[in-house]
VOKOLVO-47211 format. One record per atom (N, C-alpha, C): y, z, x. Coordinates in steps of 0.05 Angstrom, whole numbers, padded with zeros to 5 digits, always signed. Each point is the difference from the previous one (the first is absolute). Last residue first. Layout:
YZX ...
This chain:
-00101-00305-01008 -00002+00027-00014 -00029+00010+00002 +00051-00067+00071 -00020+00001-00021 -00001+00028-00012 +00067-00071+00065 -00005+00027-00010 -00020-00001-00023 +00002-00069+00086 +00013+00005-00025 -00007+00028-00010 +00005-00029+00106 -00017+00002-00023 +00017+00004-00025 +00000-00039+00105 +00019+00009-00019 -00013+00000-00027 -00056+00014+00092 +00009-00020-00020 +00022+00013-00017 -00026+00027+00105 -00003+00006-00028 +00010-00023-00017 -00028+00034+00110 +00007-00020-00019 -00004+00010-00028 +00016+00036+00113 -00013+00002-00026 +00010-00022-00019 -00009+00031+00111 +00015-00018-00018 -00016+00000-00026 -00001+00085+00069 -00013-00023-00010 +00019-00017-00016 +00005+00095+00038 +00000-00020+00021 -00016-00025-00008 +00025+00084-00049 -00028-00008+00003 -00003-00021+00022 +00086+00032-00017 -00016+00025+00001 -00030-00007+00004 +00068-00068-00012 +00001+00012+00027 -00016+00026+00003 -00006-00092-00059 -00001+00029-00006 -00001+00015+00027 +00035-00103-00031 -00012+00018+00021 +00002+00028-00009 -00008-00090-00066 +00018+00017+00014 -00015+00017+00021 -00004-00088-00082 -00013+00015+00022 +00022+00017+00013 -00019-00052-00103 +00017+00008+00022 -00016+00015+00021 -00003-00074-00094 -00012+00023+00014 +00020+00007+00022 -00002-00080-00066 +00009+00027-00009 -00016+00022+00012 +00000-00099+00016 -00024+00014-00010 +00006+00028-00010 +00068-00058+00037 -00016-00018-00017 -00024+00014-00013 +00058+00045+00063 +00016-00008-00023 -00017-00015-00020 -00038+00026+00083 +00006+00023-00016 +00014-00007-00026 -00015-00067+00063 -00025+00007-00013 +00005+00024-00018 +00072-00028+00053 -00005-00019-00021 -00026+00007-00015 +00023+00050+00076 +00019+00006-00022 -00006-00018-00023 -00047-00016+00079 -00010+00025-00014 +00017+00007-00023 +00028-00072+00053 -00024-00007-00014 -00011+00024-00015 +00075+00012+00056 +00007-00016-00023 -00025-00006-00017 -00012+00045+00082 +00015+00017-00018 +00006-00015-00026 -00037-00047+00071 -00020+00015-00014 +00013+00019-00020 +00045-00092+00035 +00001+00029+00003 -00022+00013-00017 -00015-00099+00035 +00016+00013-00021 -00002+00030+00004 -00028-00104+00047 +00003+00029+00004 +00020+00012-00019 -00050-00086-00034 +00017+00005+00022 +00004+00030+00003 -00056-00038-00068 -00001-00022+00020 +00019+00004+00024 -00063+00050-00080 +00025+00006+00013 +00001-00018+00024 -00054+00001-00098 -00001-00010+00028 +00027+00005+00011 -00061+00046-00088 +00024-00012+00012 -00006-00010+00028 -00038+00063-00090 -00006-00025+00013 +00026-00012+00011 -00048+00097-00048 +00022-00013+00014 -00009-00025+00014 -00026+00065-00090 -00012-00013+00023 +00022-00018+00013 -00009+00085-00080 +00015-00017+00018 -00018-00011+00022 -00030+00063-00067 +00005-00026-00012 +00015-00019+00018 -00019+00093+00020 -00022-00018+00006 +00003-00027-00013 +00054+00087+00005 +00010-00025+00011 -00022-00021+00003 -00011+00095-00032 +00025-00009-00011 +00009-00029+00008 -00085+00050+00026 +00008+00012-00025 +00024-00014-00014 -00034-00026+00087 -00021-00004-00020 +00008+00011-00027 +00059+00014+00073 -00001-00029-00008 -00021-00004-00022 +00005+00085+00039 +00024-00005-00016 +00000-00029-00011 -00068+00024+00061 -00004+00014-00026 +00024-00005-00019 +00006-00032+00088 -00021-00015-00014 -00005+00012-00028 +00058+00045+00060 +00012-00025-00009 -00019-00015-00018 -00030+00077+00043 +00014+00005-00025 +00016-00024-00010 -00046-00009+00081 -00020+00008-00020 +00014+00005-00027 +00053-00020+00078 -00012-00023-00014 -00021+00008-00021 +00082+00038+00056 -00018+00015-00018 -00015-00020-00017 +00046-00009+00103 +00000-00009-00028 -00021+00015-00017 +00013+00008+00097 +00024+00012-00013 +00002-00009-00030 -00068-00032+00060 -00005+00028-00004 +00024+00014-00014 -00001-00093+00030 -00012+00005-00026 -00004+00029-00006 +00079-00036+00065 -00029+00005+00001 -00010+00007-00027 +00084-00064+00018 -00006+00027-00008 -00030+00004+00001 +00054-00083+00015 -00006+00016+00024 -00006+00030-00007 +00023-00084-00055 +00019+00022+00004 -00006+00018+00023 -00057-00074-00026 +00026-00011+00007 +00021+00022+00005 -00093+00020-00021 -00002-00024+00016 +00028-00009+00010 -00003+00077-00058 -00016+00004+00025 +00001-00025+00018 +00047+00002-00085 +00009+00023+00015 -00015+00003+00027 -00023-00069-00062 +00027-00004+00009 +00009+00022+00018 -00085+00007-00042 +00001-00021+00021 +00028-00004+00011 -00011+00060-00072 -00013+00011+00024 +00001-00021+00022 +00030-00027-00085 +00019+00020+00012 -00012+00011+00026 -00055-00057-00050 +00022-00015+00013 +00020+00019+00013 -00073+00038-00047 -00010-00015+00023 +00023-00014+00014 +00017+00046-00081 -00003+00019+00022 -00010-00015+00025 +00010-00050-00081 +00026+00010+00010 -00004+00017+00024 -00074-00074-00017 +00010+00023-00015 +00026+00010+00013 -00036-00105+00004 -00001+00026+00013 +00011+00022-00018 -00013-00104+00000 -00014+00017-00019 -00004+00028+00011 +00037-00056+00072 -00012-00013-00023 -00016+00020-00017 +00077-00015+00086 -00013+00020-00016 -00010-00014-00025 +00040-00025+00106 -00011-00009-00025 -00013+00023-00015 +00073-00030+00085 -00015+00023-00011 -00008-00008-00028 +00019-00067+00089 +00008+00010-00026 -00016+00025-00007 +00033-00055+00097 -00022+00012-00016 +00012+00011-00026 +00044-00082+00057 +00003+00028-00008 -00024+00009-00016 +00037-00078+00074 -00023+00005-00018 +00000+00030-00007 +00076-00082+00040 -00011+00027-00001 -00023+00003-00021 +00029-00090+00059 +00005+00013-00025 -00014+00027-00001 -00008-00064+00073 +00016+00024+00003 +00010+00012-00027 -00033-00100-00005 -00005+00018+00023 +00021+00022+00000 -00012-00042-00096 +00007-00008+00027 -00009+00020+00022 -00036-00032-00105 +00015+00020+00014 +00002-00008+00029 -00023-00041-00109 -00003-00002+00029 +00018+00020+00014 -00042+00018-00099 +00022-00014+00014 -00008-00003+00029 -00035+00033-00109 -00007-00006+00028 +00022-00017+00012 +00022+00070-00079 -00009-00027+00005 -00006-00004+00029 -00005+00090-00073 +00016-00014+00020 -00011-00028+00005 -00037+00072-00058 +00019-00018-00012 +00020-00012+00020 -00075+00056+00028 +00019+00015-00016 +00024-00018-00009 -00052-00045+00079 -00008+00023-00017 +00023+00012-00015 -00020-00082+00065 +00016+00001-00024 -00009+00022-00019 -00074-00022+00071 +00028-00007+00000 +00012+00004-00028 -00081+00040+00062 +00003-00007-00028 +00030-00005-00004 -00070+00005+00093 +00026+00001-00014 -00003-00008-00029 -00060+00020+00085 -00006+00003-00029 +00024+00002-00017 +00018+00029+00099 -00018-00020-00011 -00005+00006-00029 +00068+00022+00093 -00005+00007-00028 -00017-00023-00012 +00023+00040+00105 -00008-00022-00017 -00006+00010-00028 +00064+00035+00088 -00019+00008-00021 -00005-00025-00016 +00044+00035+00104 -00003-00019-00021 -00021+00009-00020 +00028+00040+00087 +00021+00003-00019 -00001-00022-00022 -00089+00026+00048 +00026+00004+00013 +00021+00004-00021 -00075-00029-00050 -00004-00002+00029 +00027+00002+00013 -00056+00012-00105 +00022+00001+00019 -00008-00003+00028 -00024-00018-00114 -00011+00005+00026 +00022-00002+00020 -00020+00010-00116 +00017-00004+00023 -00016+00004+00025 -00013-00022-00117 -00008+00012+00026 +00021-00006+00021 +00010-00026-00093 -00025+00016-00003 -00009+00013+00026 +00098-00032-00055 -00018-00006+00023 -00024+00019-00001 +00093-00043-00063 -00022+00019+00004 -00016-00008+00024 +00107-00019-00026 -00026-00012+00009 -00020+00023+00003 +00105-00030-00042 -00019+00022+00004 -00027-00012+00005 +00106-00041+00012 -00028-00003-00009 -00016+00025+00007 +00095-00023+00022 -00003+00007-00028 -00029-00002-00010 +00016+00017+00102 +00022-00010-00016 -00003+00008-00029 -00079+00029+00036 +00013-00018+00019 +00022-00014-00016 -00069+00092-00013 +00022-00017-00010 +00011-00016+00023 -00102+00049-00024 +00024-00001+00017 +00020-00019-00014 -00097+00063-00023 +00019-00021-00008 +00024+00002+00019 -00110+00029+00014 +00023+00008-00016 +00018-00023-00007 -00079+00044+00076 +00003-00019-00021 +00024+00009-00017 -00015+00046+00077 -00022-00019+00006 -00002-00022-00022 +00096+00045+00023 -00025+00008-00011 -00022-00021+00006 +00084+00014+00068 -00006-00011-00027 -00027+00011-00010 +00034+00021+00086 +00026-00001-00014 -00004-00009-00029 -00071+00005+00066 +00006+00025-00012 +00026+00001-00015 -00028-00076+00052 -00016+00002-00025 +00007+00026-00015 +00077-00039+00060 -00027+00009+00005 -00015+00002-00027 +00094-00059+00041 -00013+00019-00018 -00028+00007+00010 +00063-00072+00030 +00016+00024-00001 -00011+00021-00019 -00033-00095-00025 +00006+00011+00026 +00018+00024-00003 -00076-00057-00066 +00025+00014+00004 +00003+00007+00030 -00057-00078-00063 +00000+00019+00022 +00028+00012+00002 -00066-00045-00085 +00023-00003+00018 -00001+00022+00022 -00059-00057-00089 +00002+00021+00020 +00026-00004+00016 -00025-00059-00071 -00016+00023-00008 -00002+00022+00021 +00071-00088-00035 -00014+00014+00022 -00015+00024-00011 +00061-00066-00046 -00029+00002-00007 -00016+00016+00021 +00096-00020+00004 -00004+00011-00027 -00029+00004-00007 +00032+00007+00104 +00002-00020-00022 -00005+00013-00027 +00040+00039+00097 -00021+00004-00020 +00004-00020-00023 +00028+00014+00114 +00008-00007-00028 -00024+00002-00018 -00004+00062+00086 +00004-00028-00005 +00007-00005-00029 -00004+00088+00032 -00004-00013+00026 +00004-00030-00002 +00042+00081-00064 -00018-00022+00001 -00001-00013+00028 +00024+00104-00011 +00013-00026-00006 -00021-00021+00003 +00011+00118-00011 -00014-00024+00007 +00014-00025-00009 +00022+00097-00015 +00015-00015+00021 -00013-00027+00007 +00010+00076-00089 -00019-00016+00017 +00016-00017+00019 +00020+00097-00058 +00010-00026+00009 -00020-00013+00019 -00034+00066-00079 +00014+00002+00026 +00009-00028+00009 -00008+00015-00106 -00018+00001+00024 +00017+00004+00025 +00034+00055-00043 -00025-00012-00007 +00005-00029-00010 +00053+00087+00061 +00000-00024-00016 -00029-00010-00005 +00070+00089+00036 -00027-00010-00004 +00001-00024-00018 +00081+00042+00029 -00018+00013+00018 -00029-00011-00002 +00080-00026-00053 +00001-00009+00027 -00020+00012+00019 +00016+00052-00092 +00010-00027+00006 +00003-00005+00030 -00068+00077-00022 +00027-00007-00011 +00009-00027+00011 -00083+00052+00019 +00000-00026-00014 +00027-00007-00012 -00018+00082+00049 -00011-00021+00017 +00001-00027-00014 +00023+00083-00042 +00022-00011+00015 -00009-00023+00017 -00059+00057-00049 +00007-00025-00013 +00025-00012+00012 -00036+00086+00026 -00014-00022+00012 +00008-00027-00013 +00071+00083+00001 -00028-00003-00008 -00011-00027+00009 +00074+00047+00060 -00002-00010-00027 -00029-00003-00008 +00072+00053+00078 -00026-00009-00008 +00001-00010-00029 +00070+00026+00089 -00003-00007-00028 -00028-00010-00004 +00055+00065+00076 -00022-00018-00006 -00001-00004-00030 +00074+00039+00082 -00008-00003-00028 -00022-00021-00003 +00046+00072+00080 -00013-00025-00006 -00008-00001-00029 +00074+00058+00072 -00019-00002-00022 -00010-00028-00004 +00072+00042+00059 -00027+00004+00010 -00021-00001-00021 +00096-00016-00007 -00008+00028-00005 -00028+00005+00010 +00040-00086+00005 +00016+00017+00016 -00007+00030-00003 -00079-00069-00023 +00029-00001-00004 +00014+00020+00017 -00096-00059+00008 +00011+00027+00001 +00030-00002-00003 -00053-00079-00045 +00003+00011+00027 +00011+00028-00001 -00058-00036-00083 +00026-00004+00012 -00002+00009+00030 -00077-00044-00068 +00008+00025+00014 +00026-00005+00014 -00067-00044-00088 +00019-00003+00023 +00005+00028+00012 -00072-00018-00063 +00016-00024-00003 +00019-00005+00023 -00097+00059-00022 +00025-00001+00014 +00013-00028-00003 -00062+00047-00075 -00005-00016+00024 +00027-00006+00013 -00050+00080-00071 +00020-00022+00003 -00007-00015+00026 -00040+00085-00073 -00004-00019+00022 +00020-00023-00001 -00017+00111-00034 +00011-00026-00006 -00002-00018+00024 -00040+00101-00045 +00000-00019+00023 +00011-00027-00010 -00002+00113-00027 +00003-00028-00010 +00004-00018+00024 -00056+00092+00014 +00027-00010-00004 -00001-00028-00012 -00076+00054+00028 +00010+00007-00027 +00027-00012-00006 -00045-00007+00085 -00016-00014-00019 +00010+00004-00029 +00037+00049+00074 +00009-00028+00000 -00014-00016-00021 +00016+00104-00015 -00017-00017+00016 +00009-00029-00002 +00070+00083-00010 -00019-00016-00016 -00017-00018+00018 +00073+00056+00030 -00025+00014-00003 -00021-00015-00016 +00099-00027-00016 -00008+00015+00024 -00025+00016-00006 +00014-00087-00059 +00013+00026+00005 -00010+00013+00025 +00007-00110-00030 -00014+00024-00009 +00017+00025+00007 -00018-00113+00017 +00020+00015-00015 -00013+00025-00011 -00013-00086+00079 -00013+00022-00015 +00022+00018-00012 -00011-00107+00039 +00018+00022-00005 -00014+00021-00017 -00024-00089+00068 -00009+00017-00021 +00018+00024-00001 -00005-00108+00041 +00015+00025-00001 -00011+00017-00023 -00030-00092+00065 -00004+00017-00024 +00015+00026+00003 +00028-00096+00043 -00014+00024+00008 -00002+00018-00025 +00041-00092+00010 -00020+00009-00019 -00017+00023+00009 +00043-00052+00080 +00010+00003-00028 -00023+00009-00017 +00034-00018+00112 -00019+00010-00020 +00014+00002-00027 +00038-00027+00088 -00009-00021-00018 -00020+00010-00021 +00041+00060+00066 +00021-00019-00008 -00009-00020-00021 -00035+00084+00048 -00009-00010-00025 +00019-00020-00012 +00015+00045+00084 -00029-00006+00001 -00010-00012-00026 +00091+00028+00007 -00005-00021+00020 -00029-00008+00001 +00025+00072-00056 +00011-00025-00010 -00005-00023+00019 -00024+00087+00028 -00017-00009-00022 +00009-00027-00011 +00052+00043+00067 -00024-00012+00011 -00018-00010-00022 +00078+00043-00026 +00008-00024+00014 -00025-00013+00012 -00011+00083-00043 +00003-00022-00019 +00010-00026+00014 -00015+00081+00053 -00024-00007-00016 +00004-00025-00016 +00063+00004+00083 -00009+00021-00018 -00024-00010-00016 +00041-00030+00104 +00003-00002-00029 -00013+00023-00015 +00010-00012+00097 -00023-00014-00011 +00001-00002-00030 +00061+00048+00060 +00004-00029+00004 -00023-00016-00011 +00002+00097-00001 +00021-00011-00017 +00002-00030+00001 -00093+00054+00016 +00025-00004+00014 +00020-00015-00017 -00093+00021-00023 +00021+00019-00009 +00026-00004+00014 -00082-00049+00020 +00012-00009-00026 +00021+00019-00010 -00029-00023+00103 -00001+00022-00018 +00013-00009-00027 -00053-00066+00075 +00025+00013-00006 -00004+00022-00022 -00067-00063+00034 +00010+00015+00024 +00026+00015-00005 -00092-00034-00063 +00029-00001+00005 +00008+00015+00024 -00089-00008-00043 +00006-00018+00022 +00029-00003+00006 -00035+00055-00072 -00013+00010+00025 +00006-00019+00024 +00029-00023-00090 +00015+00022+00012 -00011+00009+00027 -00020-00072-00070 -00001-00005+00029 +00014+00023+00015 -00006-00006-00097 -00027-00001+00010 -00002-00004+00030 +00076+00048-00064 -00003-00021+00020 -00028-00001+00010 +00017+00064-00065 +00016-00022-00009 -00003-00024+00018 -00039+00088+00015 -00013-00011-00024 +00016-00024-00011 +00058+00051+00066 -00028+00008-00004 -00010-00010-00027 +00091-00006+00039 -00017-00024-00004 -00030+00006-00003 +00081+00061+00005 -00018-00003+00024 -00016-00026+00000 +00102+00018-00043 -00029+00003-00007 -00016-00005+00025 +00109+00016-00049 -00017-00006+00023 -00029+00005-00007 +00067-00028-00079 -00004+00022+00018 -00016-00009+00024 +00051-00028-00107 -00012-00008+00026 -00001+00024+00019 -00006-00002-00110 +00018+00008+00022 -00014-00008+00027 -00013-00045-00103 -00010+00016+00022 +00021+00006+00020 -00018-00037-00110 +00019+00004+00022 -00012+00019+00020 -00032-00070-00088 -00006+00022+00018 +00021+00001+00022 -00024-00045-00104 +00019+00000+00022 -00004+00025+00016 -00056-00067-00078 +00004+00026+00013 +00019-00004+00023 -00032-00056-00098 +00013+00001+00026 -00001+00029+00010 -00040-00080-00077 +00001+00029+00007 +00009+00002+00029 +00028-00088-00058 -00020+00013+00017 +00004+00030+00002 +00023-00065-00086 +00012+00009+00025 -00021+00016+00015 -00024-00082-00070 +00015+00025-00001 +00012+00007+00026 -00046-00082-00016 -00018+00022+00005 +00014+00027-00002 +00051-00078-00017 -00025-00005-00013 -00020+00023+00003 +00103+00026+00004 -00017-00019+00014 -00027-00002-00013 +00085+00026-00061 -00016+00012+00022 -00016-00022+00014 +00055-00016-00077 +00017+00017+00016 -00014+00014+00024 -00040-00054-00070 +00014-00018+00018 +00019+00016+00018 -00096+00028-00051 +00029+00006+00003 +00013-00018+00021 -00095-00004-00021 +00016-00007-00023 +00030+00004+00003 -00089+00011+00053 +00023-00015+00011 +00019-00008-00022 -00075+00058-00015 -00004-00028-00005 +00022-00018+00011 +00028+00094+00007 -00023-00006-00017 -00002-00029-00006 +00039+00055+00083 +00012-00019-00018 -00023-00011-00018 +00017+00096+00063 -00017-00021-00011 +00016-00018-00018 +00021+00065+00088 +00010-00005-00027 -00015-00025-00010 -00022+00080+00081 +00002-00028-00009 +00010-00001-00028 +00031+00086+00055 -00024-00013-00009 +00004-00030-00006 +00047+00066+00076 +00005-00010-00026 -00024-00016-00010 +00031+00080+00081 -00017-00020-00011 +00011-00009-00027 +00025+00057+00101 +00007-00005-00028 -00018-00023-00009 +00013+00078+00086 -00016-00020-00013 +00011-00004-00028 +00030+00046+00105 +00001-00002-00029 -00018-00022-00009 -00001+00035+00091 +00024+00013-00010 +00000-00001-00031 -00077-00004+00086 +00008-00010-00026 +00024+00016-00011 -00056+00010+00083 +00028-00009+00002 +00011-00010-00027 -00090+00042+00048 +00016+00011-00021 +00030-00008+00001 -00101-00039+00026 +00026+00000+00014 +00021+00010-00021 -00116+00005+00016 +00024+00000-00017 +00025+00000+00017 
């Protein structure tokens, strides 16, 4: 423990039911914690894994303080898990209220020798500009593609950049493919199905971009939300309350089946908000249970 905490303040998530309120963001407002720490000298014991090999004294004034060193060593780290315990003196830690957040930013040491850390709930990872579905594809046509071609080669790409089968967009045409094979920075797409999803077959030029599409066909609400948040939003599935999502969907949302082709990178935040609005459900981060939960907007029954 490093007893340098000065203050803690928290604010809960604000839910936007079914994204129905135009005065709130689609996913509502994020749960937030603000922590203030007092900087101090420190021995680096248990903090610096290379302490035994250092030739200098970490307590010397010219070697900086605890928080100046911590910030320098963690310059590019983000989404560090923050747990805030709320209880009483003498109360067991296990009996306290526990709230979970993820580090969003940390300030430099100010003139008063203090550092401020802001944490938000995990849905901040999918806010506008942070996560997109599908991901941007960088592959380009190695040679011109005729209107009847049944295969093509990409350059500036690897097989792992695309699915083993699926749909791609080249200019205004959507093309299905059944397999890929790669060598170096080239990928061969085979088994083409041209002019998919009411588009027209067209000739395409060398260096035209080939964008992977996200396709959902006859999918349940919870399945699409889970895929958007994990595959594209970067949220580990362990943070999603998927078992209860499935139960909620079976009871109230099972009539919905989602069908769409997303042909260009689109904000996951926007897509999730649209699903909430169209299917009348909502998700939110429960910071006490440390899970993203889902509920349907239900009618009142006597």
